N, C-alpha and C positions, 0 to 999 in steps of 0.2 A: 452622915445624915442627909447631906444634900442630894448626893446621888441616889440614895434610897427613896427619898421623896420625889425625885424625878421619876421614879419607877412606879411607886405606889400611889402617890397622890395625883400627879399630873399625867402620868403615861407618857412622858416625853422619851423615856428611855425604853427602848424595845426589849423584849424578853430574852433575845440573844446577847444583847449587849449586857443586859443585867447578869445573865449567867457567866459570861466572859469576866464581868467585873467581880463577881464572888469567887469564881475560880482564881483569879490572880491575888485576891487577897485572902483567900481560903477561909472566907466568913461571910455569912448573910446575917446582916445587921437586923434585919426585919424579923429574925427569930429571937432576938434577944429580949428580955422581959421589960426592958426599959425604953424599947423602941417606941412605942406609942405615944408616951410622954414627949419624947424628944421630937417625934414627928409633929405632934399637935403644936409644940413650940415653933417649929420651923414654918409650919402653914400659917400660923397667926403672923409671924414676921413677915412673911411673902405677901400676906393680905394687907398688913398695916403699911408695909412699903408702897404697895399699889395705891391705898388710899391717900398716902402723902402725895405721891406723884399725881393723883387725879386732882387733888386740892389746887394745884398750879396750873393743870391743863385739863379740865373736865371734859372738855369736847373730844380729846384724844384718848383719854385714859378712864374718864368716868364709867364707861360701861364695863371695862375689865376690873375695876375696884368694886362695883355692884355685885359681879359675877362670882368674884372670890369671897365677899361677904356672904352671899348666899350659899355657896359651897361649903363654908364652914358648918352650916347645919344639915348638909347632906351626905352622901355616901361617896367613897371612892371607886374608881378613878374619877377626878374632876374634868370633865371634858371642857374644852373652849378656853382654857388659860394660855396666854401667850406672854412672852417676856415683855416686861415693863422697865423702860431705861432707868 
């Protein structure tokens, strides 16, 4: 699910990498009926984690936490996400 979210939600995984990944596993999880629910859970977890990190270092991570919260209300792919330690 994390790899699929890296493709669908954040756009961190390029199309050719996603194709190679699906070919290796012979499955595209994004076509599964339950994908949207698990994707939403993963996105919420990623956003919650960013908010927790921002609470301890708002100057460094506050903008990313705010961006992720805003993205929860928007469409995909979400632009401007970066890794939060």
